[in-house]
C-alpha positions as CSV (number, residue, x, y, z in Angstrom):
1,M,-32.3,-9.9,-15.2
2,K,-31.2,-9.8,-18.8
3,L,-32.6,-12.3,-21.4
4,S,-29.3,-14.2,-21.9
5,Q,-28.7,-14.8,-18.6
6,I,-32.0,-16.9,-18.0
7,T,-33.5,-19.8,-19.4
8,V,-34.0,-18.3,-22.9
9,F,-36.1,-21.4,-23.9
10,E,-38.3,-20.6,-20.9
11,A,-38.7,-17.3,-21.6
12,V,-39.8,-17.5,-24.9
13,E,-40.4,-21.2,-25.6
14,R,-41.2,-20.9,-29.2
15,I,-37.8,-19.5,-30.1
16,D,-34.5,-21.3,-30.2
17,F,-31.5,-18.7,-29.4
18,T,-28.9,-21.8,-29.8
19,G,-26.0,-20.7,-31.2
20,I,-26.7,-17.0,-31.4
21,D,-24.2,-14.4,-29.5
22,P,-25.6,-13.7,-26.1
23,D,-25.1,-9.7,-26.9
24,I,-27.4,-10.3,-29.7
25,V,-29.9,-11.9,-27.6
26,D,-29.9,-9.1,-25.2
27,R,-30.5,-6.4,-27.6
28,L,-33.3,-8.5,-28.9
29,S,-34.6,-9.0,-25.4
30,P,-37.0,-5.8,-25.2
31,F,-38.8,-6.8,-28.6
32,P,-42.0,-8.5,-29.1
33,S,-41.4,-12.3,-29.4
34,H,-42.6,-12.4,-33.0
35,F,-40.0,-9.8,-34.0
36,Q,-37.3,-11.9,-32.1
37,Q,-38.8,-15.1,-34.2
38,W,-37.9,-13.1,-37.3
39,A,-34.4,-12.4,-36.0
40,V,-33.9,-15.7,-35.2
41,Q,-35.1,-16.7,-38.9
42,E,-33.0,-14.3,-40.5
43,I,-29.9,-15.1,-38.8
44,N,-30.2,-18.8,-38.9
45,K,-30.4,-18.1,-42.9
46,G,-26.6,-16.9,-42.7
47,E,-27.4,-13.1,-42.1
48,H,-25.0,-10.6,-40.3
49,A,-26.9,-10.8,-37.0
50,P,-26.2,-7.3,-35.8
51,S,-27.6,-6.0,-39.2
52,V,-30.5,-8.2,-38.5
53,V,-31.1,-6.4,-35.1
54,D,-30.6,-3.3,-36.5
55,A,-33.2,-3.7,-38.8
56,V,-35.5,-5.1,-36.1
57,E,-34.9,-1.4,-34.6
58,Y,-35.6,0.5,-37.7
59,Y,-38.8,-1.8,-38.2
60,Q,-40.0,-1.2,-34.9
61,K,-39.2,3.0,-34.9
62,Y,-40.9,3.5,-38.3
63,I,-43.9,0.8,-38.5
64,K,-46.4,3.1,-37.7
65,D,-45.2,6.0,-39.9
66,N,-47.7,6.0,-43.2
67,R,-44.7,6.8,-45.0
68,F,-43.0,3.4,-44.4
69,Q,-46.1,1.3,-44.4
70,E,-46.7,2.3,-48.0
71,I,-43.4,1.6,-48.9
72,L,-44.0,-1.8,-47.2
73,S,-47.3,-2.3,-49.1
74,K,-45.4,-2.5,-52.4
75,I,-43.5,-5.7,-51.1
76,T,-46.3,-7.6,-48.4
77,P,-49.8,-7.1,-48.5
78,S,-49.1,-7.4,-44.5
79,P,-46.8,-4.6,-43.8
80,K,-47.4,-4.8,-40.1
81,N,-46.4,-8.5,-40.0
82,I,-42.5,-8.4,-39.8
83,L,-42.9,-12.4,-40.5
84,T,-43.6,-11.7,-44.2
85,L,-40.4,-9.6,-44.8
86,S,-37.0,-10.8,-45.4
87,L,-33.9,-8.9,-44.2
88,S,-33.0,-7.4,-47.7
89,Q,-36.7,-6.1,-48.1
90,I,-36.9,-4.5,-45.0
91,K,-33.4,-2.8,-46.1
92,D,-34.4,-1.8,-49.4
93,A,-37.7,-0.6,-47.6
94,Q,-35.4,1.5,-45.2
95,A,-33.2,3.3,-47.9
96,E,-36.5,4.3,-49.6
97,N,-37.8,5.5,-46.8
98,D,-34.8,7.4,-45.6
99,E,-34.6,9.1,-49.0
100,K,-38.1,10.2,-48.8
101,Y,-37.3,11.6,-45.5
102,H,-34.6,13.4,-46.9
103,Q,-36.4,15.0,-49.7
104,A,-39.4,15.7,-46.8
105,S,-36.5,17.1,-44.9
106,K,-35.7,19.7,-47.3
107,R,-39.5,20.8,-47.5
108,E,-39.3,21.2,-43.8
109,L,-36.2,23.2,-43.8
110,K,-37.6,25.2,-46.3
111,K,-40.7,26.2,-43.9
112,A,-38.5,26.5,-41.1
113,R,-36.6,29.2,-42.5
114,K,-39.4,31.1,-43.2
115,L,-40.5,30.5,-39.7
116,S,-37.0,31.9,-38.7
117,Y,-36.5,28.8,-36.4
118,T,-33.3,28.1,-38.8
119,D,-30.4,29.8,-40.3
120,K,-28.1,28.3,-43.0
121,L,-24.7,29.6,-41.9
122,V,-22.9,27.3,-44.7
123,D,-23.9,25.7,-48.1
124,T,-21.0,24.1,-50.0
125,P,-21.0,20.8,-51.7
126,N,-18.7,19.1,-48.8
127,L,-19.7,21.3,-46.1
128,K,-23.5,22.5,-44.8
129,I,-24.5,23.8,-41.4
130,V,-27.6,25.0,-40.1
131,K,-28.4,26.8,-37.1
132,I,-31.6,25.8,-35.2
133,T,-33.0,28.2,-33.0
134,K,-35.8,28.8,-30.4
135,K,-37.4,31.8,-31.2
136,D,-40.7,31.7,-29.2
137,D,-42.5,29.8,-26.7
138,T,-44.2,27.3,-29.2
139,D,-42.5,23.9,-29.8
140,G,-42.3,24.8,-33.9
141,A,-38.3,25.1,-33.6
142,A,-38.4,21.5,-31.4
143,K,-40.7,20.0,-33.8
144,I,-38.4,21.1,-36.8
145,L,-35.1,19.5,-35.0
146,S,-37.1,16.4,-34.4
147,D,-37.8,16.0,-38.0
148,L,-34.3,16.9,-39.3
149,A,-32.8,14.2,-36.7
150,R,-34.7,11.5,-38.2
151,S,-33.1,8.4,-38.9
152,S,-30.2,9.0,-36.3
153,K,-29.7,7.9,-32.9
154,W,-29.8,11.3,-31.5
155,C,-32.4,11.7,-28.5
156,V,-33.7,14.9,-30.0
157,T,-35.7,12.6,-32.7
158,N,-37.9,12.9,-29.8
159,V,-39.9,16.3,-29.8
160,E,-39.6,16.7,-25.5
161,K,-35.8,16.3,-25.8
162,A,-35.2,18.4,-28.5
163,E,-37.3,21.1,-26.5
164,S,-35.2,20.6,-23.8
165,Y,-31.9,21.1,-25.7
166,L,-33.1,23.9,-27.5
167,S,-34.4,25.8,-24.3
168,K,-30.5,25.7,-23.4
169,G,-29.3,27.5,-26.5
170,S,-29.1,26.9,-30.4
171,L,-28.3,23.5,-31.7
172,Y,-26.4,22.8,-35.2
173,L,-26.8,20.3,-37.8
174,I,-23.7,19.4,-39.9
175,H,-23.5,17.6,-43.3
176,F,-19.9,17.3,-43.6
177,N,-18.1,15.0,-46.3
178,G,-21.7,13.0,-46.7
179,D,-22.0,12.3,-42.9
180,R,-24.5,14.0,-40.4
181,Y,-23.6,15.5,-37.1
182,L,-25.0,17.3,-34.7
183,Y,-23.6,20.2,-32.3
184,A,-24.8,20.9,-28.9
185,P,-22.4,23.9,-27.5
186,E,-24.3,24.3,-24.1
187,N,-24.0,20.7,-23.5
188,D,-20.5,20.0,-24.8
189,E,-21.5,17.6,-27.3
190,L,-20.7,16.9,-31.0
191,M,-22.3,13.7,-32.2
192,N,-22.3,11.5,-35.3
193,V,-25.5,10.2,-36.1
194,K,-25.0,6.7,-34.0
195,N,-24.7,9.4,-31.1
196,G,-21.1,8.5,-30.9
197,T,-18.3,11.6,-30.3
198,W,-16.7,13.2,-32.9
199,A,-13.1,14.5,-32.4
200,L,-11.9,17.0,-34.7
201,S,-8.8,17.0,-36.7
202,L,-6.7,20.3,-37.0
203,E,-8.1,20.4,-40.7
204,E,-11.5,19.8,-39.5
205,Y,-11.5,22.3,-36.7
206,D,-10.0,24.9,-38.9
207,L,-13.0,24.7,-41.3
208,L,-15.6,24.9,-38.5
209,S,-14.4,27.0,-35.8
210,P,-15.5,30.1,-37.8
211,Y,-19.0,29.0,-37.6
212,L,-19.4,27.0,-34.4
213,P,-18.9,28.5,-30.8
214,K,-16.7,26.4,-28.4
215,I,-15.9,24.1,-31.1
216,A,-12.0,23.8,-30.1
217,L,-13.3,21.5,-26.9
218,H,-13.8,18.8,-29.7
219,L,-10.2,18.6,-30.9
220,K,-8.6,15.3,-30.7
221,D,-5.5,17.6,-29.6
222,K,-5.7,18.2,-26.0
223,K,-2.7,20.2,-25.8
224,H,-3.8,22.8,-28.3
225,P,-3.7,26.2,-27.4
226,D,-7.2,26.7,-28.6
227,Y,-8.8,23.8,-26.6
228,A,-6.9,25.0,-23.4
229,E,-8.3,28.6,-24.1
230,A,-12.0,27.2,-24.4
231,V,-11.5,24.7,-21.4
232,M,-10.5,27.3,-19.2
233,K,-14.0,29.2,-19.2
234,S,-15.8,26.3,-17.7
235,P,-14.9,25.3,-14.1
236,R,-15.9,21.5,-14.9
237,L,-13.8,21.3,-17.9
238,A,-10.8,23.3,-16.4
239,F,-10.9,20.7,-13.1
240,G,-10.8,18.2,-15.9
241,Y,-7.6,19.5,-17.8
242,A,-5.9,20.1,-14.8
243,Q,-6.2,16.5,-13.6
244,Q,-5.9,14.6,-16.6
245,V,-3.4,16.5,-19.2
246,I,-1.8,18.9,-17.3
247,K,-1.6,16.5,-14.3
248,G,-1.0,19.6,-11.8
249,R,-1.9,23.0,-11.0
250,W,-3.0,25.4,-13.8
251,P,-2.7,28.7,-12.2
252,E,-4.3,30.3,-14.8
253,A,-7.4,28.6,-14.8
254,E,-7.7,28.6,-11.0
255,P,-10.0,31.8,-11.1
256,T,-12.6,30.0,-13.2
257,I,-12.4,26.9,-11.2
258,M,-12.9,28.5,-7.7
259,K,-16.3,30.1,-8.8
260,D,-17.6,26.5,-8.6
261,P,-17.6,25.6,-5.0
262,G,-17.8,21.7,-5.9
263,Y,-15.0,21.8,-8.7
264,A,-13.0,23.8,-6.2
265,S,-13.3,21.1,-3.7
266,Y,-12.3,18.5,-6.0
267,Y,-9.6,20.8,-7.3
268,A,-8.0,20.9,-4.1
269,S,-8.6,17.3,-3.1
270,A,-7.5,15.6,-6.4
271,V,-4.9,18.2,-8.0
272,I,-3.5,20.4,-5.1
273,G,-3.8,17.5,-2.5
274,G,-4.2,19.9,0.1
275,R,-5.7,23.0,1.2
276,W,-6.4,26.1,-1.2
277,P,-6.9,29.2,1.0
278,E,-8.1,31.3,-1.9
279,A,-11.1,29.0,-2.7
280,E,-12.3,28.4,0.9
281,P,-14.5,31.1,1.3
282,I,-16.4,29.8,-2.2
283,I,-16.3,26.5,-1.1
284,M,-17.6,27.3,2.4
285,N,-20.8,28.7,1.3
286,N,-22.4,25.2,0.2
287,P,-23.0,23.2,3.1
288,Y,-22.2,19.9,1.0
289,F,-19.1,20.9,-0.4
290,A,-17.8,22.2,2.8
291,E,-18.5,19.1,4.3
292,E,-16.6,17.3,2.0
293,Y,-13.5,19.6,1.8
294,A,-13.4,19.0,5.5
295,R,-13.8,15.2,5.1
296,D,-11.3,14.8,2.0
297,V,-9.1,17.9,2.1
298,I,-8.5,19.3,5.9
299,G,-8.9,15.8,7.2
300,G,-10.8,17.0,10.4
301,R,-13.0,19.6,11.5
302,W,-13.4,23.1,10.0
303,P,-14.6,25.6,12.6
304,E,-15.1,28.1,10.4
305,A,-17.3,26.3,8.0
306,E,-19.6,24.7,10.7
307,P,-22.3,27.8,11.0
308,I,-22.7,26.8,7.1
309,I,-22.7,23.0,7.4
310,M,-25.4,23.3,10.3
311,T,-27.4,25.1,8.1
312,D,-28.2,21.7,5.7
313,P,-29.5,18.6,8.1
314,Q,-28.0,16.2,6.0
315,A,-24.6,17.9,5.4
316,A,-24.3,18.0,9.3
317,A,-25.2,14.6,9.5
318,A,-22.7,13.8,7.1
319,Y,-20.3,15.9,8.8
320,A,-21.1,14.5,12.2
321,E,-20.4,11.1,10.9
322,R,-17.4,11.5,8.7
323,V,-15.7,14.1,10.1
324,I,-16.4,14.6,14.1
325,R,-17.1,11.0,14.1
326,G,-19.1,11.3,16.8
327,R,-21.9,13.6,18.6
328,W,-22.0,17.0,17.0
329,R,-24.6,18.6,19.8
330,E,-24.9,21.7,18.4
331,A,-26.4,20.7,15.0
332,E,-28.8,18.0,16.4
333,P,-31.7,20.3,16.5
334,I,-31.2,21.2,12.3
335,I,-30.6,17.4,11.8
336,M,-33.6,16.1,13.4
337,K,-35.8,18.1,11.1
338,D,-35.0,15.8,8.2
339,H,-35.9,12.0,8.4
340,L,-32.9,10.6,6.4
341,A,-30.3,12.8,8.1
342,T,-31.9,11.7,11.6
343,H,-31.7,7.9,10.5
344,I,-28.0,8.7,9.7
345,Y,-27.3,10.1,12.6
346,R,-28.9,7.9,15.1
347,Q,-27.6,4.9,12.9
348,M,-23.6,6.2,13.4
349,L,-24.3,6.9,17.0
350,R,-25.5,3.1,17.7
351,E,-22.8,1.7,15.5
352,R,-20.3,3.7,17.5
353,N,-21.9,3.1,21.1
354,I,-22.1,6.8,21.6
355,S,-24.7,7.8,23.8
């Protein structure tokens, strides 16, 4: 239960949240009580509430960092006690910390380039692009990425997350007109520092496209020919484009969509609105999507796919329940090999009084 949905005064007796927006209270709820106390104190002074919570988040994130502690020590003899600080002092310390981090990042980047983890693709006053690539089994690239991502909302500030992203392919750190962005082509993500999406204007796209693969997927103009061409290479994106942009069949992309049994089934159901014979051999090879196709598209049994559906206990139980709507004797030996499938199957028989 959220803090704003219970009696806040009972949850934290010493803190009076009266008059404070419930959304702000919810944002404060994960923090220790003395952090909450400090936030309420600053808000009651007339400080901007979201800025106060941002300061709490920043303070908690960096207070264990020696550099940040050193900066705060110039303000208060007790840097680890937030109650000794004001909002303006924390914001000043944040600005100094970020500037020192920026300088440290430059040193880290220089070091990284020597280790061949990074490659500077562009370096102009308004645009800088650095490509970060995992070159070996060490976590060197992940540590570099994590450091370069500091003071952002990107999950790759965590080294393990950075390692996970880099294991899929290169990432690109972009400095554009004074702002930072992170591009992860293999995840189809182009994010600003607050982890929000960056939709590109045509001018921005023309500037970035020579250096960044698949960047057309992030055009604001979804009907731009380059966007459609990029989308067509992904079954997931091609299905979404046909459904949401074209709002009908997209013959040129159907060979791509057909490669994925799940999206082929969705395409038949949501776009074609009926059977898609050309894709059925692909769909049929997956027990789960074959069951789904029989239920949502065919609207009844699919004899040709039953030998495949029967190979998976849970898919077979679902087929019996939602397609056959009764006993499927041929599949029962398979269904009984799985506890959950057995439970679903027996419950269905009991509810329908089938013996």
